[in-house]
C-alpha positions in Angstrom: 1.6 53.8 -24.4 4.8 53.5 -22.5 2.8 51.5 -19.2 1.2 49.7 -21.8 4.2 48.2 -23.6 6.2 47.7 -20.4 4.3 45.0 -19.0 5.7 42.8 -21.9 9.4 42.6 -20.4 10.0 39.7 -18.2 10.7 40.6 -15.5 12.6 38.6 -12.2 9.7 37.9 -10.7 8.5 35.6 -14.1 11.6 33.6 -13.9 10.3 31.0 -11.7 7.3 30.4 -13.7 9.3 30.5 -17.1 11.4 28.3 -15.7 8.7 25.8 -14.9 7.5 26.0 -18.7 10.7 25.2 -19.9 11.1 22.3 -17.9 7.6 21.5 -18.2 7.2 21.5 -22.1 10.4 22.5 -23.6 12.6 19.6 -21.4 13.9 21.9 -19.7 15.6 24.3 -22.6 18.2 26.5 -21.7 17.1 29.2 -24.6 13.2 29.0 -23.6 14.2 31.5 -20.6 16.7 33.4 -22.9 14.2 33.8 -25.6 11.2 35.2 -23.4 13.4 38.1 -22.8 13.9 38.5 -27.0 10.4 37.7 -27.7 9.4 40.2 -24.7 11.6 42.8 -26.7 10.2 42.6 -29.8 6.4 42.2 -28.5 7.4 46.0 -27.3 8.4 47.1 -30.2 5.8 45.6 -32.6 2.6 46.5 -30.0 4.2 50.2 -29.4 4.0 50.2 -33.7 0.8 48.9 -34.0 -0.9 51.2 -31.0 1.0 53.8 -32.8 -1.4 53.6 -36.0 -4.2 53.7 -33.9 -6.2 57.0 -33.2 -5.5 57.7 -29.6 -1.8 58.0 -29.9 -1.4 59.3 -33.3 0.1 62.4 -34.2 3.0 64.0 -33.3 5.4 62.7 -30.5 5.7 64.8 -27.3 9.2 66.1 -27.2 10.8 64.4 -24.0 14.4 65.6 -22.9 15.9 64.0 -19.9 19.6 64.8 -19.0 21.1 61.2 -18.4 24.3 61.3 -15.8 28.1 61.3 -16.3 28.8 57.4 -17.0 31.3 55.9 -14.6 33.1 52.8 -13.6 31.1 51.5 -10.7 33.0 51.1 -7.6 32.8 48.0 -5.3 31.1 49.8 -2.7 28.3 50.8 -4.7 27.9 47.5 -6.4 27.8 45.9 -2.8 25.2 48.0 -1.5 23.1 48.3 -4.8 23.0 43.8 -4.2 22.0 44.6 -0.6 19.5 46.9 -1.5 17.8 44.4 -4.3 18.2 41.2 -2.2 16.6 42.5 1.1 13.8 43.9 -1.3 13.1 40.9 -2.4 13.3 38.6 1.1 11.2 41.5 2.4 8.6 40.6 -0.3 8.9 37.1 -0.2 8.6 37.1 3.5 5.6 38.7 3.9 3.3 39.1 1.2 4.7 35.7 -0.8 4.5 33.6 2.8 1.5 34.7 3.6 -0.3 34.1 0.2 1.3 30.7 0.2 -0.1 29.9 4.2 -3.6 30.9 2.9 -3.1 28.9 -0.2 -2.1 25.9 1.9 -4.4 26.5 4.6 -7.3 26.9 2.3 -6.5 23.7 0.5 -6.1 21.2 3.4 -9.0 22.8 5.4 -12.9 22.3 4.6 -16.4 21.1 5.0 -16.8 17.4 5.5 -20.5 15.6 5.8 -19.0 15.4 9.9 -17.9 19.1 10.0 -15.3 21.4 9.3 -11.5 19.9 10.0 -8.3 19.3 7.7 -8.5 17.2 4.9 -6.2 14.3 4.0 -4.5 14.4 0.1 -7.4 12.7 -1.0 -10.0 14.9 0.0 -8.6 18.4 -1.3 -11.6 18.4 -3.7 -14.0 19.2 -0.4 -11.4 21.8 0.7 -12.0 25.5 1.0 -10.1 26.3 -2.2 -11.6 24.2 -4.5 -14.9 25.8 -3.7 -13.7 29.2 -4.3 -11.9 28.4 -7.5 -15.0 25.9 -8.7 -17.4 28.9 -8.5 -15.1 31.1 -10.6 -13.7 28.4 -12.9 -16.7 29.4 -15.2 -15.2 32.4 -16.1 -11.8 31.0 -16.9 -13.5 28.0 -19.5 -13.2 30.0 -22.8 -9.1 29.2 -22.0 -9.5 26.0 -21.8 -8.9 25.3 -18.0 -10.9 22.7 -16.9 -10.1 22.7 -13.0 -10.4 25.1 -10.1 -6.3 24.6 -9.6 -5.3 26.0 -12.9 -7.8 29.3 -11.9 -6.3 29.7 -8.2 -3.0 29.4 -8.9 -3.7 32.1 -11.9 -5.4 34.5 -9.1 -2.5 34.0 -6.8 -0.2 35.4 -9.3 -1.5 38.4 -9.0 -0.2 38.7 -6.1 3.4 37.7 -7.1 4.4 35.7 -10.1 6.3 33.3 -8.2 3.2 32.5 -6.2 2.0 30.9 -9.6 5.0 28.0 -9.1 4.2 27.8 -5.3 0.4 27.3 -5.6 0.7 24.6 -8.4 3.2 23.1 -6.4 0.8 22.6 -3.1 -2.0 21.7 -5.0 -0.4 19.4 -7.4 2.3 17.7 -5.3 0.6 14.4 -3.7 -0.1 10.8 -4.1 -2.8 8.8 -6.3 -5.7 11.1 -4.8 -3.4 14.2 -6.8 -3.3 12.0 -10.1 -6.7 11.5 -9.8 -8.0 15.6 -9.5 -6.0 16.1 -12.2 -7.4 13.2 -14.6 -10.4 14.7 -13.7 -9.5 18.0 -14.8 -7.6 17.4 -18.2 -9.8 14.4 -19.5 -11.4 14.8 -22.5 -9.1 17.9 -24.0 -7.3 16.9 -27.0 -4.7 19.7 -26.3 -4.0 18.6 -22.7 -2.0 15.3 -21.4 -0.5 14.5 -17.8 2.3 12.4 -16.6 3.4 11.4 -13.1 6.7 11.9 -11.1 6.1 9.3 -8.2 6.8 11.3 -5.0 3.5 10.0 -3.5 3.2 7.1 -1.0 1.1 4.8 -2.5 2.1 5.2 -6.4 -0.6 2.6 -7.5 -0.9 4.0 -10.5 2.1 3.8 -11.6 2.8 0.0 -10.4 0.7 -0.6 -13.4 3.9 0.1 -15.1 5.9 -2.1 -13.7 9.4 -2.0 -13.9 8.8 1.6 -15.9 8.3 3.2 -12.5 11.8 4.3 -11.9 12.1 5.7 -15.3 9.4 8.2 -14.5 11.6 9.9 -11.6 13.6 10.9 -13.7 12.0 14.0 -15.5 14.3 13.8 -18.8 12.6 10.5 -20.1 9.1 12.2 -19.8 9.5 15.2 -21.9 10.2 13.6 -25.4 8.7 10.5 -24.6 5.6 9.4 -26.2 1.6 10.3 -25.4 -0.8 7.8 -26.3 -4.5 7.6 -25.0 -5.8 5.2 -21.5 -9.7 4.1 -20.8 -11.0 5.7 -17.7 -13.7 4.6 -15.7 -16.8 6.6 -14.9 -18.5 6.3 -11.4 -21.6 9.1 -11.3 -19.9 11.4 -13.8 -16.4 11.4 -11.9 -13.8 9.8 -13.2 -11.1 7.3 -11.8 -8.0 5.9 -14.1 -7.2 2.4 -11.8 -10.0 0.7 -9.6 -13.8 2.0 -8.8 -14.6 -0.6 -5.4 -17.1 -0.5 -3.6 -17.7 -2.7 -0.2 -15.4 -3.4 2.8 -12.1 -2.3 0.9 -14.3 0.8 0.2 -14.9 1.1 3.8 -11.3 0.8 5.1 -10.3 3.2 3.3 -12.7 5.7 3.9 -12.1 5.7 7.2 -8.2 5.8 7.3 -9.1 9.3 6.7 -10.6 9.9 10.0 -8.8 8.0 12.6 -5.6 9.5 10.5 -6.3 12.9 12.5 -5.9 11.1 15.6 -2.4 12.1 16.8 -1.9 8.6 18.7 -2.0 7.2 15.2 0.1 7.4 12.0 -0.8 6.3 8.1 0.3 2.5 8.7 -1.6 2.6 12.2 -4.7 4.5 11.0 -5.1 1.6 8.1 -4.6 -1.6 10.6 -7.2 0.1 13.1 -9.7 1.2 10.1 -9.3 -2.5 9.1 -9.5 -4.3 12.6 -13.0 -1.9 13.1 -14.9 -2.4 10.0 -13.7 -6.0 10.1 -14.6 -7.2 13.7 -17.7 -4.6 14.5 -18.8 -3.0 11.5 -19.4 -6.7 9.6 -18.2 -7.6 6.3 -21.1 -7.7 3.7 -23.9 -5.3 2.9 -27.3 -5.9 1.0 -27.2 -4.4 -2.5 -28.9 -5.1 -6.1 -26.1 -5.3 -8.3 -26.8 -4.7 -12.3 -24.3 -5.7 -14.8 -25.8 -5.2 -18.1 -29.0 -7.0 -18.0 -28.3 -9.1 -15.4 -30.0 -8.3 -11.7 -28.5 -10.0 -8.4 -29.8 -9.0 -5.3 -28.3 -10.5 -2.3 -25.2 -9.4 0.4 -22.0 -8.8 -1.0 -18.2 -8.2 -0.1 -17.1 -6.1 -2.6 -17.8 -4.9 -5.9 -14.2 -3.8 -7.7 -14.3 -2.5 -11.1 -10.9 -2.5 -12.8 -9.5 -0.5 -15.7 -5.7 -1.3 -13.8 -4.1 -3.3 -11.7 -3.4 -1.8 -8.3 -5.3 -0.2 -5.1 -4.7 0.2 -1.6 -1.0 0.1 -1.6 -0.2 -2.9 -3.3 -3.6 -4.5 -3.9 -4.3 -6.2 -7.7 -8.0 -7.9 -7.3 -7.9 -8.6 -11.7 -4.3 -9.4 -12.6 -5.5 -9.5 -16.1 -7.2 -5.7 -16.3 -5.7 -3.6 -19.3 -5.6 0.2 -19.4 -6.5 0.4 -23.0 -8.5 -2.5 -24.1 -11.8 -1.0 -23.7 -12.8 -3.6 -21.1 -13.9 -2.9 -17.7 -13.1 -6.0 -15.7 -15.6 -6.5 -12.3 -14.8 -8.4 -10.1 -17.9 -9.4 -7.4 -17.6 -11.2 -4.2 -20.1 -12.2 -2.1 -20.4 -11.7 1.3 -18.6 -14.7 3.3 -18.0 -15.3 7.1 -14.5 -13.8 8.6 -12.8 -16.9 8.3 -13.5 -17.4 4.9 -12.7 -13.6 4.0 -9.4 -14.0 6.2 -8.3 -17.2 3.5 -9.5 -15.0 0.6 -7.6 -12.0 1.2 -3.7 -13.2 0.6 -4.8 -14.9 -2.7 -7.3 -11.3 -3.7 -4.7 -9.3 -3.2 -2.5 -11.2 -6.0 -5.3 -11.9 -8.6 -6.2 -15.1 -7.4 -9.3 -14.8 -7.0 -10.2 -17.6 -9.7 -9.1 -19.9 -6.6 -12.7 -19.1 -5.3 -15.3 -19.5 -7.9 -18.1 -20.1 -5.3 -18.2 -16.4 -4.1 -15.7 -14.4 -6.4 -16.5 -13.8 -10.0 -15.3 -11.3 -12.8 -17.3 -10.1 -15.4 -16.7 -7.7 -18.3 -20.1 -5.8 -18.2 -20.6 -2.8 -19.7 -22.3 -0.9 -17.2 -22.5 -2.0 -13.4 -25.3 -0.4 -10.9 -25.4 -0.8 -7.1 -28.7 0.3 -5.6 -29.0 0.6 -1.8 -32.2 0.8 0.2 -30.0 3.6 2.0 -26.9 5.9 1.6 -24.4 3.7 3.0 -22.3 2.5 -0.4 -19.1 3.7 0.0 -17.0 3.6 -3.4 -13.5 4.6 -3.8 -11.8 6.1 -6.8 -8.2 6.0 -7.0 -8.3 7.0 -3.5 -11.2 9.8 -3.2 -14.0 8.6 -1.2 -18.0 9.3 -1.9 -21.2 7.8 -0.1 -24.2 7.6 -2.4 -27.7 5.3 -2.5 -27.2 4.7 -6.3 -23.5 4.0 -8.2 -23.8 3.5 -12.0 -20.6 2.9 -13.1 -19.2 2.7 -17.0 -16.4 2.9 -19.3 -15.9 6.9 -20.0 -16.5 7.9 -23.3 -13.4 10.3 -22.9 -9.8 8.9 -23.1 -7.1 10.4 -20.8 -3.7 11.6 -23.0 -1.1 10.5 -21.1 3.2 10.5 -21.7 5.8 8.3 -20.1 9.5 7.5 -20.7 10.2 6.1 -24.3 8.9 2.0 -24.2 7.3 2.0 -21.1 3.9 0.3 -21.1 0.9 1.2 -18.5 -0.1 -3.1 -19.1 3.6 -4.2 -18.2 2.4 -6.3 -15.2 -0.9 -7.4 -16.7 -1.5 -11.2 -17.1 -2.8 -13.2 -20.1 -6.4 -13.3 -19.6 -7.3 -16.9 -18.6 -10.9 -18.9 -19.0 -12.0 -17.8 -15.6 -13.5 -14.5 -16.6 -17.5 -14.7 -17.1 -19.0 -13.4 -20.0 -22.5 -12.0 -19.4 
């Protein structure tokens, strides 16, 4: 019975996890960590009483006699020796078991099998990692607990090695940019008891750009804990969720190829984007032959891009549809026909600032309920908040699930939205 009840004691190894819960849910309250100890002690007493009432442990207690040593005032030498032994024991544990398990989590997170073979992955491709494959297989076991994603499952398993690993694993899996935001959103959307927020530590932060000047408030975690919660729309793309923009066409191809070219030791992030843009613009062509259906309206032809917008920003700050709002139940869909390279160069600047209406001959914006794109070959590259997928058929619609989001008091996901103008086309 002693062995069964002592597991309730919150040892020092659990403190990082308790601190994470206190910071994430209880606003960093100092009473949570202290209260955890007293709750643990109370749990030992209560569970001991309950277990004592069971048949297995009922009866007279077995006599237990232990001779205690004489109490003496500890000496400085014994205190320092005890501190050293305990400190060195933790260093050995942290430098072996915890370090090796963290390296394992990192390796399996950033390496995986892709259509072009086994390689190192970018942040936006973690969904194809070895760890994601392993976690997805066993996630069904934890489904009754309400864990809808493989990240939480993996973190709980690594916690069996050492409780500190839970915090380290979550830090590796959830620390990232817009691709990570997309992964988290896909894991929690539809759960009434789950909500998310974002602290801008990534590179693009396109999702938080929708909040305008409120973005800086997200950097201070103290602004988040007591902030209001509100529902947000999401885009359903073949069953996967996107929060801001789901685009298909030359812009999606550029984004997908950036990941491939970034593996080169000669190119950094910005150089990879410029190189990808040049290759797609000069050698791969601008348009693709697709059949695009907007509800019951079917259009076959050559298209430069199709951008379905719930939010306003992607690609490091491009804003294709400035009037898009993230909670109005409407998906603004911009359809751009194929144009020559000279015209496309003229179009890119205004397009990036939401001024597509200046080119009505080949750029039109609609508000359909369902968008379907079909190609005779699997060449439709679709970018969802930085995550790229390739299909022959793509169905895009407003998700029937809402995402619970919380942020600083007074923030608005439509802070930068422009008033809706007459240039919007109704089907």
